[in-house]
DRENBAKOL-83824 format. One line per 2 residues: number of its first residue (from 1); their letters; for each residue y negated, x negated, z of N, C-alpha, C. Coordinates in steps of 0.1 Angstrom, whole numbers, plus 5000, padded with zeros to 4 digits. Layout:
<sites>
NUM) A) Y/X/Z/Y/X/Z/Y/X/Z | ... $
</sites>
This chain:
<sites>
1) MW) 7863/1485/8146/7855/1473/8151/7840/1477/8148 | 7836/1483/8137/7822/1487/8136/7818/1498/8145 $
3) VW) 7827/1507/8149/7824/1517/8158/7820/1511/8172 | 7827/1501/8176/7823/1496/8188/7809/1487/8187 $
5) IV) 7808/1482/8176/7795/1475/8174/7783/1485/8174 | 7784/1496/8168/7774/1507/8168/7772/1511/8182 $
7) LL) 7784/1514/8188/7783/1520/8202/7776/1510/8212 | 7779/1497/8211/7772/1488/8219/7758/1486/8215 $
9) AL) 7755/1488/8204/7740/1488/8199/7732/1499/8205 | 7739/1511/8205/7733/1523/8211/7730/1522/8225 $
11) IL) 7741/1516/8232/7740/1514/8246/7728/1505/8250 | 7728/1494/8243/7717/1484/8245/7703/1490/8242 $
13) LV) 7703/1498/8232/7690/1505/8228/7686/1515/8239 | 7695/1522/8246/7692/1530/8257/7687/1523/8269 $
15) VF) 7695/1513/8271/7691/1504/8284/7677/1498/8282 | 7675/1491/8271/7661/1485/8269/7650/1496/8268 $
17) GG) 7653/1507/8262/7644/1517/8262/7640/1523/8277 | 7650/1524/8285/7649/1528/8299/7640/1517/8306 $
19) IA) 7643/1505/8304/7636/1495/8312/7620/1494/8306 | 7619/1496/8295/7605/1496/8289/7598/1509/8295 $
21) SY) 7604/1521/8295/7598/1532/8301/7595/1531/8316 | 7605/1524/8322/7603/1522/8337/7590/1513/8339 $
23) NR) 7589/1503/8332/7578/1493/8333/7565/1500/8329 | 7566/1509/8320/7554/1516/8317/7550/1524/8327 $
25) FV) 7559/1531/8334/7556/1540/8345/7549/1533/8356 | 7554/1520/8360/7548/1512/8370/7534/1508/8367 $
27) SQ) 7531/1503/8354/7518/1500/8350/7509/1513/8351 | 7513/1523/8346/7504/1536/8346/7502/1539/8361 $
29) RN) 7512/1539/8370/7510/1543/8383/7499/1533/8390 | 7500/1521/8387/7491/1511/8393/7476/1513/8387 $
31) LV) 7475/1517/8375/7463/1519/8369/7456/1532/8376 | 7465/1542/8378/7459/1554/8384/7454/1550/8399 $
33) RD) 7461/1542/8406/7457/1538/8420/7445/1530/8420 | 7444/1520/8409/7432/1512/8408/7420/1522/8405 $
35) AW) 7422/1532/8396/7411/1541/8394/7406/1549/8405 | 7416/1552/8413/7411/1560/8426/7404/1551/8436 $
37) AN) 7409/1538/8436/7401/1529/8445/7386/1528/8440 | 7384/1529/8427/7370/1528/8422/7362/1541/8427 $
39) ID) 7369/1552/8426/7362/1565/8432/7360/1563/8447 | 7369/1559/8453/7366/1558/8468/7355/1547/8472 $
41) TE) 7353/1537/8464/7343/1528/8466/7329/1534/8464 | 7327/1543/8453/7315/1550/8451/7313/1561/8461 $
43) LR) 7323/1567/8465/7321/1578/8476/7316/1571/8489 | 7322/1560/8492/7317/1552/8505/7303/1548/8503 $
45) RR) 7299/1544/8491/7285/1539/8489/7277/1551/8491 | 7279/1563/8487/7272/1574/8488/7271/1578/8503 $
47) YD) 7282/1578/8509/7281/1581/8524/7272/1571/8532 | 7272/1560/8528/7263/1549/8534/7248/1552/8533 $
49) LI) 7246/1559/8521/7231/1561/8518/7225/1573/8525 | 7235/1582/8528/7230/1597/8533/7223/1595/8546 $
51) PN) 7227/1587/8556/7220/1586/8569/7205/1582/8567 | 7203/1572/8559/7190/1567/8557/7181/1578/8550 $
53) LV) 7188/1585/8541/7181/1597/8534/7177/1608/8544 | 7187/1612/8552/7184/1621/8563/7172/1617/8572 $
55) ET) 7172/1605/8576/7162/1601/8585/7148/1600/8578 | 7147/1596/8565/7135/1596/8558/7129/1610/8557 $
57) VK) 7137/1620/8553/7133/1634/8552/7129/1639/8566 | 7136/1636/8576/7134/1640/8590/7120/1636/8594 $
59) GY) 7115/1625/8590/7102/1620/8594/7090/1629/8589 | 7093/1637/8578/7084/1647/8573/7087/1661/8577 $
61) AS) 7099/1664/8580/7103/1678/8581/7112/1678/8595 | 7107/1674/8605/7116/1673/8618/7121/1687/8622 $
63) HE) 7115/1697/8619/7118/1710/8624/7130/1716/8616 | 7134/1710/8605/7145/1715/8597/7159/1710/8602 $
65) RE) 7160/1713/8615/7172/1707/8622/7186/1712/8617 | 7186/1725/8613/7198/1730/8609/7203/1724/8596 $
67) VF) 7193/1720/8587/7196/1714/8574/7203/1700/8577 | 7196/1693/8587/7200/1678/8589/7214/1679/8596 $
69) EN) 7217/1690/8604/7230/1691/8611/7241/1693/8600 | 7237/1702/8591/7248/1706/8581/7251/1693/8571 $
71) VT) 7241/1685/8568/7243/1673/8561/7252/1663/8569 | 7248/1661/8581/7255/1652/8590/7270/1656/8592 $
73) KA) 7273/1669/8594/7286/1675/8596/7294/1673/8583 | 7289/1676/8571/7296/1676/8559/7299/1662/8556 $
75) RA) 7289/1652/8558/7293/1638/8557/7304/1633/8564 | 7305/1638/8577/7315/1634/8586/7329/1638/8582 $
77) MA) 7329/1651/8577/7341/1657/8572/7346/1649/8559 | 7336/1646/8551/7341/1639/8538/7344/1624/8541 $
79) TA) 7338/1618/8550/7342/1605/8555/7357/1605/8560 | 7360/1615/8567/7373/1615/8575/7383/1620/8565 $
81) AT) 7380/1625/8553/7390/1630/8545/7396/1619/8537 | 7407/1613/8542/7414/1601/8536/7426/1605/8531 $
83) GS) 7429/1617/8527/7442/1621/8523/7444/1620/8507 | 7449/1631/8502/7451/1631/8487/7438/1633/8480 $
85) PA) 7437/1631/8467/7425/1634/8459/7420/1649/8461 | 7431/1658/8461/7427/1672/8463/7419/1675/8476 $
87) EQ) 7425/1668/8487/7418/1670/8501/7404/1664/8499 | 7402/1653/8493/7389/1646/8493/7380/1655/8485 $
89) AA) 7385/1661/8474/7377/1669/8465/7372/1681/8473 | 7380/1687/8482/7378/1698/8489/7366/1696/8500 $
91) AE) 7366/1683/8506/7355/1679/8515/7342/1676/8507 | 7343/1672/8494/7330/1669/8487/7322/1681/8484 $
93) GP) 7328/1693/8483/7321/1704/8478/7310/1707/8490 | 7314/1709/8503/7303/1712/8513/7293/1700/8514 $
95) LV) 7297/1689/8511/7287/1678/8513/7276/1679/8501 | 7280/1683/8490/7271/1684/8478/7262/1696/8480 $
97) AA) 7268/1707/8487/7259/1719/8490/7249/1715/8501 | 7252/1707/8511/7244/1703/8521/7233/1694/8515 $
99) LR) 7237/1685/8507/7227/1677/8500/7216/1686/8492 | 7222/1696/8485/7213/1705/8478/7202/1711/8487 $
101) QL) 7206/1716/8500/7197/1721/8509/7187/1710/8513 | 7192/1697/8515/7182/1687/8519/7171/1685/8509 $
103) FA) 7175/1684/8497/7165/1682/8486/7156/1695/8483 | 7161/1706/8486/7153/1718/8486/7142/1717/8497 $
105) VA) 7145/1711/8509/7135/1709/8518/7126/1699/8514 | 7129/1688/8507/7121/1678/8503/7110/1683/8492 $
107) EN) 7114/1692/8485/7106/1700/8475/7093/1704/8481 | 7093/1708/8493/7081/1714/8499/7072/1703/8505 $
109) YP) 7074/1690/8504/7067/1680/8510/7062/1670/8499 | 7051/1671/8493/7047/1662/8482/7045/1647/8487 $
111) DL) 7041/1646/8499/7040/1633/8505/7053/1626/8506 | 7062/1634/8509/7076/1628/8511/7082/1623/8498 $
113) KA) 7079/1631/8487/7084/1628/8474/7078/1615/8468 | 7066/1612/8474/7060/1600/8469/7062/1589/8478 $
115) NQ) 7070/1590/8489/7073/1580/8497/7082/1569/8491 | 7079/1556/8492/7085/1546/8485/7100/1544/8489 $
117) NF) 7103/1546/8502/7117/1545/8507/7124/1557/8502 | 7118/1569/8502/7126/1580/8496/7128/1578/8481 $
119) LA) 7119/1573/8474/7120/1571/8460/7133/1560/8457 | 7133/1550/8466/7143/1540/8463/7156/1546/8467 $
121) LQ) 7157/1554/8477/7170/1561/8480/7175/1571/8469 | 7165/1578/8464/7167/1585/8452/7174/1577/8441 $
123) AE) 7167/1567/8437/7172/1559/8426/7187/1554/8430 | 7189/1549/8441/7202/1544/8444/7212/1554/8445 $
125) LS) 7208/1567/8450/7219/1577/8450/7223/1583/8436 | 7212/1583/8429/7213/1587/8414/7223/1577/8407 $
127) NT) 7221/1564/8408/7230/1554/8402/7243/1556/8407 | 7246/1558/8421/7259/1560/8426/7265/1572/8420 $
129) ED) 7258/1583/8419/7264/1595/8413/7269/1593/8399 | 7260/1585/8391/7264/1582/8377/7278/1574/8377 $
131) RL) 7278/1565/8386/7290/1556/8386/7303/1564/8390 | 7300/1573/8401/7311/1582/8405/7316/1591/8395 $
133) QT) 7307/1597/8387/7313/1605/8376/7320/1598/8366 | 7315/1586/8362/7323/1577/8353/7335/1574/8358 $
135) AR) 7337/1570/8372/7351/1567/8377/7359/1580/8378 | 7353/1591/8381/7362/1603/8382/7368/1606/8369 $
137) RF) 7360/1605/8357/7365/1608/8344/7376/1597/8341 | 7374/1584/8344/7384/1575/8341/7396/1577/8349 $
139) YN) 7395/1580/8361/7407/1583/8369/7415/1596/8364 | 7408/1607/8361/7415/1619/8357/7422/1616/8343 $
141) SN) 7416/1609/8335/7422/1605/8322/7435/1598/8323 | 7435/1588/8332/7448/1581/8335/7459/1590/8342 $
143) VR) 7454/1600/8350/7464/1609/8357/7469/1618/8346 | 7461/1622/8337/7466/1631/8326/7477/1624/8318 $
145) DY) 7475/1612/8314/7485/1604/8306/7496/1602/8314 | 7495/1599/8327/7507/1595/8335/7516/1608/8336 $
147) NR) 7509/1619/8341/7515/1632/8343/7523/1637/8330 | 7517/1634/8319/7523/1638/8307/7537/1632/8305 $
149) RV) 7537/1620/8307/7551/1612/8307/7560/1616/8317 | 7555/1620/8329/7564/1624/8339/7570/1638/8335 $
151) QS) 7563/1646/8328/7568/1659/8325/7575/1659/8311 | 7573/1649/8303/7579/1650/8289/7594/1644/8289 $
153) FP) 7601/1648/8280/7615/1642/8278/7613/1632/8266 | 7621/1620/8267/7630/1617/8277/7625/1610/8288 $
155) SN) 7612/1608/8289/7606/1599/8299/7608/1605/8312 | 7609/1618/8314/7610/1626/8326/7623/1622/8333 $
157) VI) 7633/1618/8325/7647/1613/8331/7644/1601/8339 | 7637/1591/8333/7633/1578/8341/7625/1582/8354 $
159) AR) 7616/1591/8352/7607/1595/8363/7615/1601/8374 | 7624/1611/8372/7632/1616/8382/7642/1606/8388 $
161) SF) 7647/1597/8379/7657/1588/8385/7651/1577/8395 | 7638/1573/8392/7632/1563/8401/7620/1568/8408 $
163) GF) 7619/1582/8410/7610/1588/8419/7595/1587/8415 | 7592/1587/8402/7579/1589/8397/7575/1602/8397 $
165) TE) 7565/1607/8405/7560/1621/8406/7546/1622/8401 | 7543/1635/8398/7529/1637/8393/7518/1634/8403 $
167) EQ) 7507/1629/8398/7495/1625/8406/7486/1637/8405 | 7477/1637/8415/7466/1648/8417/7453/1645/8410 $
169) FF) 7448/1654/8402/7434/1652/8397/7424/1653/8407 | 7413/1647/8405/7401/1647/8414/7391/1656/8409 $
171) EV) 7392/1670/8413/7383/1680/8408/7377/1688/8420 | 7365/1693/8418/7359/1702/8428/7366/1716/8427 $
173) DE) 7368/1722/8437/7374/1736/8436/7366/1745/8430 | 7374/1754/8421/7366/1763/8412/7356/1772/8420 $
175) SL) 7360/1776/8432/7351/1786/8440/7338/1779/8444 | 7337/1764/8444/7325/1758/8445/7318/1756/8434 $
177) RG) 7325/1754/8422/7319/1752/8409/7311/1763/8402 | 7318/1775/8404/7313/1787/8397/7312/1785/8383 $
179) DA) 7304/1791/8375/7303/1791/8362/7295/1779/8356 | 7289/1771/8365/7280/1761/8361/7286/1747/8360 $
181) GV) 7298/1745/8363/7304/1732/8363/7304/1724/8376 | 7308/1712/8374/7309/1704/8387/7296/1701/8392 $
183) PR) 7293/1702/8405/7281/1700/8412/7278/1684/8411 | 7265/1681/8408/7262/1667/8406/7247/1665/8411 $
185) VD) 7245/1656/8420/7232/1652/8424/7224/1646/8413 | 7212/1652/8410/7205/1647/8399/7190/1644/8401 $
187) FV) 7185/1634/8398/7171/1630/8402/7164/1628/8388 | 7169/1632/8377/7163/1631/8365/7152/1642/8363 $
189) GE) 7140/1639/8359/7129/1649/8359/7119/1646/8369 | 7111/1657/8370/7099/1654/8379/7104/1656/8395 $
191) AP) 7114/1663/8397/7117/1665/8410/7132/1663/8413 | 7137/1659/8425/7150/1657/8427/7157/1670/8429 $
193) GV) 7170/1671/8427/7178/1684/8431/7192/1681/8427 | 7200/1692/8427/7213/1692/8424/7217/1700/8412 $
195) TF) 7222/1695/8402/7226/1703/8390/7240/1707/8389 | 7245/1716/8382/7258/1718/8380/7263/1717/8366 $
197) GG) 7271/1706/8364/7276/1704/8350/7265/1700/8340 | 7270/1697/8328/7260/1693/8318/7256/1678/8320 $
199) EP) 7249/1674/8309/7243/1660/8310/7229/1661/8314 | 7223/1651/8322/7209/1652/8324/7201/1653/8312 $
201) GA) 7191/1662/8313/7181/1664/8302/7186/1674/8292 | 7199/1679/8294/7204/1689/8282/7198/1702/8284 $
203) SA) 7195/1709/8274/7189/1722/8275/7198/1732/8280 | 7193/1742/8286/7201/1753/8292/7205/1762/8282 $
205) PG) 7215/1770/8284/7220/1779/8274/7209/1789/8272 | 7206/1793/8259/7194/1802/8257/7181/1797/8258 $
207) AA) 7179/1785/8261/7166/1779/8262/7160/1778/8248 | 7145/1779/8248/7138/1779/8235/7140/1765/8229 $
209) PP) 7138/1764/8217/7138/1750/8211/7126/1743/8213 | 7127/1730/8213/7114/1722/8218/7104/1725/8206 $
211) QS) 7092/1725/8212/7080/1728/8202/7076/1714/8197 | 7071/1714/8184/7066/1702/8178/7053/1697/8184 $
213) EP) 7051/1684/8185/7039/1679/8190/7028/1679/8180 | 7016/1678/8184/7004/1677/8175/7006/1665/8166 $
215) GD) 7004/1665/8154/7004/1653/8146/7019/1650/8139 | 7028/1659/8143/7042/1658/8138/7040/1663/8123 $
217) AP) 7048/1657/8114/7048/1660/8100/7055/1674/8099 | 7048/1682/8091/7054/1696/8089/7066/1695/8082 $
219) PP) 7074/1706/8084/7088/1705/8076/7086/1707/8061 | 7094/1701/8053/7092/1702/8037/7093/1718/8034 $
221) PP) 7086/1720/8024/7087/1735/8018/7101/1737/8012 | 7106/1750/8012/7118/1753/8007/7119/1750/7991 $
223) AP) 7130/1747/7986/7132/1743/7973/7129/1757/7965 | 7123/1754/7953/7121/1767/7944/7135/1772/7938 $
225) PS) 7135/1786/7937/7148/1791/7932/7150/1785/7917 | 7163/1783/7915/7167/1777/7902/7168/1789/7891 $
</sites>
């Protein structure tokens, strides 16, 4: 009699554990999809800003036709990339490279950099990039947790049984990143540009330490030897 009770208890434990695991998979998959929707929203907002940015720069540097064409083509490719996160990331690399060319052109025109419309577009694009990076980190974190359960035992048994498969990360291809990290449009500082990795304002490797300003308190003298 006790053997049957123990056996029934084990069966119920397995069944309820399987149900709980399945429900958690559903919740995690929905969270991944919601996180990707946030990325897509920020990408679309950036795509909408680019035409106005190109037109503003064109008003000061109309002869830079090749640069404008590169940005327009890269934007069209990125907008049309509606497939997997990996496909979208592959289309983002050329777009960021084209934007870097555009801001390199803007560097040569002080009047353009002082243009109020250009400054407003800079600020909006910078805010969009910040939100995009936050959304990307949130999405990749959820994908990492979800994929870990898909791969791990015993949750992988539920995953295989009900068709839960690994999700793709949203990362820029390594050949586009190089050694400097993920490309990121950055307007922090005196001039706009595109940086690669790191946080705005972070010191570059090997950079000299900041110098003390006049009037700063001198460092305390070393303690006398005991």
